[in-house]
PDB file of N, CA, C and O in Angstrom:
ATOM      1  N   MET A   1       2.300  14.570 -14.683  1.00  0.00           N
ATOM      2  CA  MET A   1       1.864  14.626 -13.306  1.00  0.00           C
ATOM      3  C   MET A   1       2.573  13.513 -12.532  1.00  0.00           C
ATOM      4  O   MET A   1       2.632  12.372 -12.990  1.00  0.00           O
ATOM      5  N   THR A   2       3.104  13.848 -11.372  1.00  0.00           N
ATOM      6  CA  THR A   2       3.789  12.846 -10.554  1.00  0.00           C
ATOM      7  C   THR A   2       2.778  12.050  -9.731  1.00  0.00           C
ATOM      8  O   THR A   2       1.611  12.425  -9.620  1.00  0.00           O
ATOM      9  N   ILE A   3       3.245  10.963  -9.166  1.00  0.00           N
ATOM     10  CA  ILE A   3       2.388  10.155  -8.290  1.00  0.00           C
ATOM     11  C   ILE A   3       1.926  10.992  -7.101  1.00  0.00           C
ATOM     12  O   ILE A   3       0.762  10.915  -6.707  1.00  0.00           O
ATOM     13  N   ASP A   4       2.827  11.791  -6.526  1.00  0.00           N
ATOM     14  CA  ASP A   4       2.456  12.633  -5.388  1.00  0.00           C
ATOM     15  C   ASP A   4       1.366  13.633  -5.764  1.00  0.00           C
ATOM     16  O   ASP A   4       0.427  13.852  -4.999  1.00  0.00           O
ATOM     17  N   GLU A   5       1.492  14.233  -6.936  1.00  0.00           N
ATOM     18  CA  GLU A   5       0.474  15.188  -7.394  1.00  0.00           C
ATOM     19  C   GLU A   5      -0.859  14.477  -7.619  1.00  0.00           C
ATOM     20  O   GLU A   5      -1.917  14.974  -7.233  1.00  0.00           O
ATOM     21  N   LEU A   6      -0.788  13.318  -8.242  1.00  0.00           N
ATOM     22  CA  LEU A   6      -1.993  12.538  -8.492  1.00  0.00           C
ATOM     23  C   LEU A   6      -2.660  12.127  -7.184  1.00  0.00           C
ATOM     24  O   LEU A   6      -3.883  12.179  -7.057  1.00  0.00           O
ATOM     25  N   THR A   7      -1.847  11.720  -6.220  1.00  0.00           N
ATOM     26  CA  THR A   7      -2.377  11.333  -4.905  1.00  0.00           C
ATOM     27  C   THR A   7      -3.076  12.513  -4.242  1.00  0.00           C
ATOM     28  O   THR A   7      -4.184  12.375  -3.724  1.00  0.00           O
ATOM     29  N   ARG A   8      -2.430  13.667  -4.258  1.00  0.00           N
ATOM     30  CA  ARG A   8      -3.057  14.865  -3.648  1.00  0.00           C
ATOM     31  C   ARG A   8      -4.393  15.171  -4.314  1.00  0.00           C
ATOM     32  O   ARG A   8      -5.370  15.487  -3.635  1.00  0.00           O
ATOM     33  N   GLU A   9      -4.436  15.080  -5.630  1.00  0.00           N
ATOM     34  CA  GLU A   9      -5.688  15.339  -6.346  1.00  0.00           C
ATOM     35  C   GLU A   9      -6.749  14.303  -5.973  1.00  0.00           C
ATOM     36  O   GLU A   9      -7.905  14.652  -5.731  1.00  0.00           O
ATOM     37  N   ALA A  10      -6.360  13.053  -5.927  1.00  0.00           N
ATOM     38  CA  ALA A  10      -7.313  11.991  -5.593  1.00  0.00           C
ATOM     39  C   ALA A  10      -7.861  12.170  -4.179  1.00  0.00           C
ATOM     40  O   ALA A  10      -9.043  11.927  -3.938  1.00  0.00           O
ATOM     41  N   LEU A  11      -7.015  12.589  -3.250  1.00  0.00           N
ATOM     42  CA  LEU A  11      -7.458  12.764  -1.867  1.00  0.00           C
ATOM     43  C   LEU A  11      -8.398  13.955  -1.702  1.00  0.00           C
ATOM     44  O   LEU A  11      -9.062  14.083  -0.674  1.00  0.00           O
ATOM     45  N   ARG A  12      -8.456  14.812  -2.692  1.00  0.00           N
ATOM     46  CA  ARG A  12      -9.396  15.937  -2.658  1.00  0.00           C
ATOM     47  C   ARG A  12     -10.809  15.515  -3.058  1.00  0.00           C
ATOM     48  O   ARG A  12     -11.768  16.256  -2.842  1.00  0.00           O
ATOM     49  N   LEU A  13     -10.932  14.328  -3.641  1.00  0.00           N
ATOM     50  CA  LEU A  13     -12.247  13.830  -4.034  1.00  0.00           C
ATOM     51  C   LEU A  13     -13.078  13.515  -2.802  1.00  0.00           C
ATOM     52  O   LEU A  13     -12.544  13.239  -1.727  1.00  0.00           O
ATOM     53  N   ASP A  14     -14.401  13.561  -2.976  1.00  0.00           N
ATOM     54  CA  ASP A  14     -15.263  13.176  -1.861  1.00  0.00           C
ATOM     55  C   ASP A  14     -15.132  11.661  -1.668  1.00  0.00           C
ATOM     56  O   ASP A  14     -14.707  10.957  -2.584  1.00  0.00           O
ATOM     57  N   PRO A  15     -15.491  11.159  -0.494  1.00  0.00           N
ATOM     58  CA  PRO A  15     -15.286   9.733  -0.181  1.00  0.00           C
ATOM     59  C   PRO A  15     -15.889   8.768  -1.199  1.00  0.00           C
ATOM     60  O   PRO A  15     -15.281   7.741  -1.500  1.00  0.00           O
ATOM     61  N   THR A  16     -17.055   9.073  -1.729  1.00  0.00           N
ATOM     62  CA  THR A  16     -17.684   8.175  -2.691  1.00  0.00           C
ATOM     63  C   THR A  16     -16.858   8.077  -3.966  1.00  0.00           C
ATOM     64  O   THR A  16     -16.657   6.985  -4.497  1.00  0.00           O
ATOM     65  N   ARG A  17     -16.385   9.199  -4.448  1.00  0.00           N
ATOM     66  CA  ARG A  17     -15.567   9.186  -5.663  1.00  0.00           C
ATOM     67  C   ARG A  17     -14.208   8.543  -5.411  1.00  0.00           C
ATOM     68  O   ARG A  17     -13.675   7.857  -6.283  1.00  0.00           O
ATOM     69  N   ARG A  18     -13.645   8.761  -4.222  1.00  0.00           N
ATOM     70  CA  ARG A  18     -12.372   8.097  -3.891  1.00  0.00           C
ATOM     71  C   ARG A  18     -12.562   6.585  -3.872  1.00  0.00           C
ATOM     72  O   ARG A  18     -11.713   5.845  -4.369  1.00  0.00           O
ATOM     73  N   ALA A  19     -13.667   6.125  -3.303  1.00  0.00           N
ATOM     74  CA  ALA A  19     -13.939   4.685  -3.252  1.00  0.00           C
ATOM     75  C   ALA A  19     -14.107   4.128  -4.661  1.00  0.00           C
ATOM     76  O   ALA A  19     -13.614   3.041  -4.961  1.00  0.00           O
ATOM     77  N   THR A  20     -14.794   4.859  -5.519  1.00  0.00           N
ATOM     78  CA  THR A  20     -14.959   4.422  -6.909  1.00  0.00           C
ATOM     79  C   THR A  20     -13.610   4.331  -7.597  1.00  0.00           C
ATOM     80  O   THR A  20     -13.322   3.349  -8.281  1.00  0.00           O
ATOM     81  N   LEU A  21     -12.783   5.353  -7.416  1.00  0.00           N
ATOM     82  CA  LEU A  21     -11.447   5.343  -8.007  1.00  0.00           C
ATOM     83  C   LEU A  21     -10.625   4.168  -7.477  1.00  0.00           C
ATOM     84  O   LEU A  21      -9.940   3.487  -8.241  1.00  0.00           O
ATOM     85  N   ALA A  22     -10.696   3.936  -6.173  1.00  0.00           N
ATOM     86  CA  ALA A  22      -9.942   2.828  -5.575  1.00  0.00           C
ATOM     87  C   ALA A  22     -10.383   1.489  -6.166  1.00  0.00           C
ATOM     88  O   ALA A  22      -9.548   0.642  -6.481  1.00  0.00           O
ATOM     89  N   ARG A  23     -11.694   1.299  -6.315  1.00  0.00           N
ATOM     90  CA  ARG A  23     -12.200   0.050  -6.900  1.00  0.00           C
ATOM     91  C   ARG A  23     -11.696  -0.117  -8.337  1.00  0.00           C
ATOM     92  O   ARG A  23     -11.297  -1.210  -8.739  1.00  0.00           O
ATOM     93  N   GLN A  24     -11.718   0.968  -9.100  1.00  0.00           N
ATOM     94  CA  GLN A  24     -11.261   0.895 -10.488  1.00  0.00           C
ATOM     95  C   GLN A  24      -9.772   0.593 -10.570  1.00  0.00           C
ATOM     96  O   GLN A  24      -9.339  -0.196 -11.409  1.00  0.00           O
ATOM     97  N   LEU A  25      -8.998   1.215  -9.705  1.00  0.00           N
ATOM     98  CA  LEU A  25      -7.561   0.958  -9.706  1.00  0.00           C
ATOM     99  C   LEU A  25      -7.260  -0.482  -9.315  1.00  0.00           C
ATOM    100  O   LEU A  25      -6.430  -1.140  -9.942  1.00  0.00           O
ATOM    101  N   LEU A  26      -7.937  -0.969  -8.277  1.00  0.00           N
ATOM    102  CA  LEU A  26      -7.720  -2.352  -7.859  1.00  0.00           C
ATOM    103  C   LEU A  26      -8.148  -3.337  -8.940  1.00  0.00           C
ATOM    104  O   LEU A  26      -7.463  -4.330  -9.187  1.00  0.00           O
ATOM    105  N   ALA A  27      -9.266  -3.066  -9.576  1.00  0.00           N
ATOM    106  CA  ALA A  27      -9.745  -3.951 -10.640  1.00  0.00           C
ATOM    107  C   ALA A  27      -8.752  -3.991 -11.800  1.00  0.00           C
ATOM    108  O   ALA A  27      -8.602  -5.022 -12.456  1.00  0.00           O
ATOM    109  N   SER A  28      -8.082  -2.883 -12.050  1.00  0.00           N
ATOM    110  CA  SER A  28      -7.124  -2.840 -13.154  1.00  0.00           C
ATOM    111  C   SER A  28      -5.937  -3.767 -12.902  1.00  0.00           C
ATOM    112  O   SER A  28      -5.266  -4.189 -13.844  1.00  0.00           O
ATOM    113  N   LEU A  29      -5.679  -4.082 -11.647  1.00  0.00           N
ATOM    114  CA  LEU A  29      -4.573  -4.986 -11.323  1.00  0.00           C
ATOM    115  C   LEU A  29      -4.902  -6.436 -11.640  1.00  0.00           C
ATOM    116  O   LEU A  29      -4.000  -7.266 -11.753  1.00  0.00           O
ATOM    117  N   ASP A  30      -6.185  -6.747 -11.784  1.00  0.00           N
ATOM    118  CA  ASP A  30      -6.591  -8.119 -12.100  1.00  0.00           C
ATOM    119  C   ASP A  30      -6.087  -8.563 -13.462  1.00  0.00           C
ATOM    120  O   ASP A  30      -5.989  -9.761 -13.729  1.00  0.00           O
ATOM    121  N   ASP A  31      -5.769  -7.610 -14.324  1.00  0.00           N
ATOM    122  CA  ASP A  31      -5.334  -7.932 -15.677  1.00  0.00           C
ATOM    123  C   ASP A  31      -3.828  -8.154 -15.794  1.00  0.00           C
ATOM    124  O   ASP A  31      -3.322  -8.426 -16.883  1.00  0.00           O
ATOM    125  N   LEU A  32      -3.117  -8.040 -14.682  1.00  0.00           N
ATOM    126  CA  LEU A  32      -1.665  -8.192 -14.729  1.00  0.00           C
ATOM    127  C   LEU A  32      -1.274  -9.664 -14.870  1.00  0.00           C
ATOM    128  O   LEU A  32      -1.962 -10.557 -14.376  1.00  0.00           O
ATOM    129  N   SER A  33      -0.165  -9.891 -15.550  1.00  0.00           N
ATOM    130  CA  SER A  33       0.365 -11.252 -15.666  1.00  0.00           C
ATOM    131  C   SER A  33       1.062 -11.637 -14.362  1.00  0.00           C
ATOM    132  O   SER A  33       1.336 -10.785 -13.517  1.00  0.00           O
ATOM    133  N   GLU A  34       1.345 -12.925 -14.211  1.00  0.00           N
ATOM    134  CA  GLU A  34       2.067 -13.399 -13.023  1.00  0.00           C
ATOM    135  C   GLU A  34       3.420 -12.707 -12.910  1.00  0.00           C
ATOM    136  O   GLU A  34       3.857 -12.356 -11.815  1.00  0.00           O
ATOM    137  N   GLU A  35       4.079 -12.515 -14.050  1.00  0.00           N
ATOM    138  CA  GLU A  35       5.392 -11.867 -14.046  1.00  0.00           C
ATOM    139  C   GLU A  35       5.284 -10.404 -13.580  1.00  0.00           C
ATOM    140  O   GLU A  35       6.130  -9.920 -12.827  1.00  0.00           O
ATOM    141  N   GLU A  36       4.241  -9.715 -14.034  1.00  0.00           N
ATOM    142  CA  GLU A  36       4.047  -8.322 -13.620  1.00  0.00           C
ATOM    143  C   GLU A  36       3.753  -8.233 -12.121  1.00  0.00           C
ATOM    144  O   GLU A  36       4.257  -7.346 -11.431  1.00  0.00           O
ATOM    145  N   ILE A  37       2.941  -9.152 -11.635  1.00  0.00           N
ATOM    146  CA  ILE A  37       2.621  -9.173 -10.203  1.00  0.00           C
ATOM    147  C   ILE A  37       3.882  -9.441  -9.387  1.00  0.00           C
ATOM    148  O   ILE A  37       4.126  -8.781  -8.377  1.00  0.00           O
ATOM    149  N   GLU A  38       4.680 -10.411  -9.829  1.00  0.00           N
ATOM    150  CA  GLU A  38       5.918 -10.716  -9.121  1.00  0.00           C
ATOM    151  C   GLU A  38       6.852  -9.503  -9.114  1.00  0.00           C
ATOM    152  O   GLU A  38       7.481  -9.211  -8.097  1.00  0.00           O
ATOM    153  N   GLN A  39       6.943  -8.803 -10.237  1.00  0.00           N
ATOM    154  CA  GLN A  39       7.787  -7.618 -10.313  1.00  0.00           C
ATOM    155  C   GLN A  39       7.307  -6.536  -9.350  1.00  0.00           C
ATOM    156  O   GLN A  39       8.117  -5.880  -8.697  1.00  0.00           O
ATOM    157  N   LEU A  40       5.998  -6.351  -9.264  1.00  0.00           N
ATOM    158  CA  LEU A  40       5.451  -5.355  -8.333  1.00  0.00           C
ATOM    159  C   LEU A  40       5.791  -5.710  -6.883  1.00  0.00           C
ATOM    160  O   LEU A  40       6.134  -4.834  -6.090  1.00  0.00           O
ATOM    161  N   TRP A  41       5.693  -7.005  -6.540  1.00  0.00           N
ATOM    162  CA  TRP A  41       6.032  -7.425  -5.185  1.00  0.00           C
ATOM    163  C   TRP A  41       7.516  -7.217  -4.894  1.00  0.00           C
ATOM    164  O   TRP A  41       7.888  -6.809  -3.794  1.00  0.00           O
ATOM    165  N   LEU A  42       8.360  -7.501  -5.886  1.00  0.00           N
ATOM    166  CA  LEU A  42       9.793  -7.291  -5.702  1.00  0.00           C
ATOM    167  C   LEU A  42      10.103  -5.808  -5.497  1.00  0.00           C
ATOM    168  O   LEU A  42      10.925  -5.452  -4.653  1.00  0.00           O
ATOM    169  N   GLU A  43       9.447  -4.954  -6.267  1.00  0.00           N
ATOM    170  CA  GLU A  43       9.652  -3.513  -6.116  1.00  0.00           C
ATOM    171  C   GLU A  43       9.183  -3.034  -4.745  1.00  0.00           C
ATOM    172  O   GLU A  43       9.830  -2.194  -4.120  1.00  0.00           O
ATOM    173  N   GLU A  44       8.067  -3.565  -4.287  1.00  0.00           N
ATOM    174  CA  GLU A  44       7.551  -3.183  -2.970  1.00  0.00           C
ATOM    175  C   GLU A  44       8.491  -3.655  -1.866  1.00  0.00           C
ATOM    176  O   GLU A  44       8.756  -2.919  -0.916  1.00  0.00           O
ATOM    177  N   ALA A  45       8.989  -4.869  -1.989  1.00  0.00           N
ATOM    178  CA  ALA A  45       9.931  -5.384  -0.986  1.00  0.00           C
ATOM    179  C   ALA A  45      11.193  -4.523  -0.936  1.00  0.00           C
ATOM    180  O   ALA A  45      11.708  -4.231   0.143  1.00  0.00           O
ATOM    181  N   GLU A  46      11.680  -4.124  -2.093  1.00  0.00           N
ATOM    182  CA  GLU A  46      12.872  -3.270  -2.140  1.00  0.00           C
ATOM    183  C   GLU A  46      12.593  -1.902  -1.517  1.00  0.00           C
ATOM    184  O   GLU A  46      13.423  -1.365  -0.783  1.00  0.00           O
ATOM    185  N   ARG A  47      11.418  -1.344  -1.815  1.00  0.00           N
ATOM    186  CA  ARG A  47      11.047  -0.047  -1.230  1.00  0.00           C
ATOM    187  C   ARG A  47      11.007  -0.134   0.291  1.00  0.00           C
ATOM    188  O   ARG A  47      11.493   0.760   0.984  1.00  0.00           O
ATOM    189  N   ARG A  48      10.429  -1.211   0.802  1.00  0.00           N
ATOM    190  CA  ARG A  48      10.345  -1.392   2.255  1.00  0.00           C
ATOM    191  C   ARG A  48      11.723  -1.606   2.874  1.00  0.00           C
ATOM    192  O   ARG A  48      12.006  -1.092   3.956  1.00  0.00           O
ATOM    193  N   ARG A  49      12.586  -2.368   2.186  1.00  0.00           N
ATOM    194  CA  ARG A  49      13.940  -2.588   2.684  1.00  0.00           C
ATOM    195  C   ARG A  49      14.689  -1.269   2.809  1.00  0.00           C
ATOM    196  O   ARG A  49      15.370  -1.024   3.805  1.00  0.00           O
ATOM    197  N   ILE A  50      14.562  -0.438   1.811  1.00  0.00           N
ATOM    198  CA  ILE A  50      15.226   0.868   1.830  1.00  0.00           C
ATOM    199  C   ILE A  50      14.694   1.730   2.965  1.00  0.00           C
ATOM    200  O   ILE A  50      15.470   2.390   3.656  1.00  0.00           O
ATOM    201  N   GLU A  51      13.372   1.734   3.165  1.00  0.00           N
ATOM    202  CA  GLU A  51      12.780   2.517   4.251  1.00  0.00           C
ATOM    203  C   GLU A  51      13.306   2.060   5.607  1.00  0.00           C
ATOM    204  O   GLU A  51      13.613   2.887   6.464  1.00  0.00           O
ATOM    205  N   ILE A  52      13.410   0.762   5.803  1.00  0.00           N
ATOM    206  CA  ILE A  52      13.893   0.232   7.084  1.00  0.00           C
ATOM    207  C   ILE A  52      15.366   0.555   7.268  1.00  0.00           C
ATOM    208  O   ILE A  52      15.770   1.018   8.334  1.00  0.00           O
ATOM    209  N   GLN A  53      16.167   0.319   6.247  1.00  0.00           N
ATOM    210  CA  GLN A  53      17.604   0.573   6.360  1.00  0.00           C
ATOM    211  C   GLN A  53      17.911   2.058   6.566  1.00  0.00           C
ATOM    212  O   GLN A  53      18.886   2.405   7.232  1.00  0.00           O
ATOM    213  N   SER A  54      17.083   2.928   5.999  1.00  0.00           N
ATOM    214  CA  SER A  54      17.324   4.370   6.144  1.00  0.00           C
ATOM    215  C   SER A  54      16.859   4.893   7.499  1.00  0.00           C
ATOM    216  O   SER A  54      17.201   6.009   7.889  1.00  0.00           O
ATOM    217  N   GLY A  55      16.080   4.085   8.216  1.00  0.00           N
ATOM    218  CA  GLY A  55      15.569   4.514   9.512  1.00  0.00           C
ATOM    219  C   GLY A  55      14.260   5.271   9.430  1.00  0.00           C
ATOM    220  O   GLY A  55      13.732   5.703  10.455  1.00  0.00           O
ATOM    221  N   ARG A  56      13.724   5.441   8.223  1.00  0.00           N
ATOM    222  CA  ARG A  56      12.432   6.134   8.086  1.00  0.00           C
ATOM    223  C   ARG A  56      11.298   5.314   8.664  1.00  0.00           C
ATOM    224  O   ARG A  56      10.278   5.861   9.082  1.00  0.00           O
ATOM    225  N   VAL A  57      11.472   4.004   8.688  1.00  0.00           N
ATOM    226  CA  VAL A  57      10.438   3.102   9.194  1.00  0.00           C
ATOM    227  C   VAL A  57      11.088   2.155  10.185  1.00  0.00           C
ATOM    228  O   VAL A  57      12.177   1.635   9.939  1.00  0.00           O
ATOM    229  N   ASN A  58      10.419   1.933  11.304  1.00  0.00           N
ATOM    230  CA  ASN A  58      10.902   0.972  12.289  1.00  0.00           C
ATOM    231  C   ASN A  58       9.995  -0.247  12.246  1.00  0.00           C
ATOM    232  O   ASN A  58       8.797  -0.133  12.506  1.00  0.00           O
ATOM    233  N   PRO A  59      10.545  -1.410  11.921  1.00  0.00           N
ATOM    234  CA  PRO A  59       9.709  -2.605  11.852  1.00  0.00           C
ATOM    235  C   PRO A  59       9.167  -2.972  13.231  1.00  0.00           C
ATOM    236  O   PRO A  59       9.794  -2.709  14.257  1.00  0.00           O
ATOM    237  N   ILE A  60       8.003  -3.577  13.225  1.00  0.00           N
ATOM    238  CA  ILE A  60       7.363  -4.038  14.459  1.00  0.00           C
ATOM    239  C   ILE A  60       7.375  -5.564  14.418  1.00  0.00           C
ATOM    240  O   ILE A  60       6.954  -6.151  13.422  1.00  0.00           O
ATOM    241  N   PRO A  61       7.846  -6.215  15.476  1.00  0.00           N
ATOM    242  CA  PRO A  61       7.869  -7.680  15.495  1.00  0.00           C
ATOM    243  C   PRO A  61       6.466  -8.258  15.298  1.00  0.00           C
ATOM    244  O   PRO A  61       5.480  -7.709  15.787  1.00  0.00           O
ATOM    245  N   MET A  62       6.399  -9.368  14.576  1.00  0.00           N
ATOM    246  CA  MET A  62       5.128  -9.987  14.239  1.00  0.00           C
ATOM    247  C   MET A  62       4.279 -10.289  15.474  1.00  0.00           C
ATOM    248  O   MET A  62       3.073 -10.043  15.465  1.00  0.00           O
ATOM    249  N   ASP A  63       4.891 -10.816  16.531  1.00  0.00           N
ATOM    250  CA  ASP A  63       4.102 -11.152  17.715  1.00  0.00           C
ATOM    251  C   ASP A  63       3.481  -9.907  18.335  1.00  0.00           C
ATOM    252  O   ASP A  63       2.384  -9.975  18.890  1.00  0.00           O
ATOM    253  N   GLU A  64       4.163  -8.781  18.249  1.00  0.00           N
ATOM    254  CA  GLU A  64       3.606  -7.531  18.765  1.00  0.00           C
ATOM    255  C   GLU A  64       2.431  -7.052  17.898  1.00  0.00           C
ATOM    256  O   GLU A  64       1.431  -6.558  18.419  1.00  0.00           O
ATOM    257  N   VAL A  65       2.558  -7.199  16.605  1.00  0.00           N
ATOM    258  CA  VAL A  65       1.471  -6.818  15.699  1.00  0.00           C
ATOM    259  C   VAL A  65       0.229  -7.655  15.990  1.00  0.00           C
ATOM    260  O   VAL A  65      -0.876  -7.123  16.084  1.00  0.00           O
ATOM    261  N   PHE A  66       0.416  -8.972  16.133  1.00  0.00           N
ATOM    262  CA  PHE A  66      -0.724  -9.840  16.410  1.00  0.00           C
ATOM    263  C   PHE A  66      -1.330  -9.544  17.777  1.00  0.00           C
ATOM    264  O   PHE A  66      -2.551  -9.584  17.926  1.00  0.00           O
ATOM    265  N   ALA A  67      -0.511  -9.252  18.765  1.00  0.00           N
ATOM    266  CA  ALA A  67      -1.016  -8.913  20.094  1.00  0.00           C
ATOM    267  C   ALA A  67      -1.855  -7.642  20.029  1.00  0.00           C
ATOM    268  O   ALA A  67      -2.916  -7.563  20.647  1.00  0.00           O
ATOM    269  N   GLN A  68      -1.382  -6.651  19.282  1.00  0.00           N
ATOM    270  CA  GLN A  68      -2.148  -5.404  19.135  1.00  0.00           C
ATOM    271  C   GLN A  68      -3.459  -5.659  18.408  1.00  0.00           C
ATOM    272  O   GLN A  68      -4.486  -5.081  18.765  1.00  0.00           O
ATOM    273  N   ALA A  69      -3.438  -6.514  17.397  1.00  0.00           N
ATOM    274  CA  ALA A  69      -4.653  -6.825  16.649  1.00  0.00           C
ATOM    275  C   ALA A  69      -5.664  -7.547  17.537  1.00  0.00           C
ATOM    276  O   ALA A  69      -6.858  -7.249  17.500  1.00  0.00           O
ATOM    277  N   ARG A  70      -5.177  -8.500  18.339  1.00  0.00           N
ATOM    278  CA  ARG A  70      -6.072  -9.210  19.251  1.00  0.00           C
ATOM    279  C   ARG A  70      -6.676  -8.255  20.283  1.00  0.00           C
ATOM    280  O   ARG A  70      -7.866  -8.331  20.589  1.00  0.00           O
ATOM    281  N   ALA A  71      -5.855  -7.366  20.810  1.00  0.00           N
ATOM    282  CA  ALA A  71      -6.332  -6.411  21.815  1.00  0.00           C
ATOM    283  C   ALA A  71      -7.364  -5.465  21.218  1.00  0.00           C
ATOM    284  O   ALA A  71      -8.310  -5.071  21.900  1.00  0.00           O
ATOM    285  N   ALA A  72      -7.194  -5.103  19.970  1.00  0.00           N
ATOM    286  CA  ALA A  72      -8.142  -4.184  19.312  1.00  0.00           C
ATOM    287  C   ALA A  72      -9.493  -4.856  19.089  1.00  0.00           C
ATOM    288  O   ALA A  72     -10.520  -4.179  19.050  1.00  0.00           O
ATOM    289  N   ARG A  73      -9.502  -6.175  18.943  1.00  0.00           N
ATOM    290  CA  ARG A  73     -10.759  -6.900  18.730  1.00  0.00           C
ATOM    291  C   ARG A  73     -11.559  -7.087  20.007  1.00  0.00           C
ATOM    292  O   ARG A  73     -12.762  -7.342  19.957  1.00  0.00           O
ATOM    293  N   GLU A  74     -10.906  -6.965  21.133  1.00  0.00           N
ATOM    294  CA  GLU A  74     -11.588  -7.212  22.421  1.00  0.00           C
ATOM    295  C   GLU A  74     -12.376  -6.019  22.869  1.00  0.00           C
ATOM    296  O   GLU A  74     -13.006  -6.057  23.925  1.00  0.00           O
TER     297      GLU A  74
END
């Protein structure tokens, strides 16, 4: 089963079961070593770099993100 297939199946769960699954998945990350965590962050950074360079994602400047967050709180 691919990640996409697994994701589609998980999203079919009712909200309570999805929340339970999310908690279990997050808790499973607590057992990772520092090296594993660093590797995951490096992989995520590379994935994001590729998305930006390909044009699939347009980065938003930090000051704009914070301004939007402040406006949403008001």
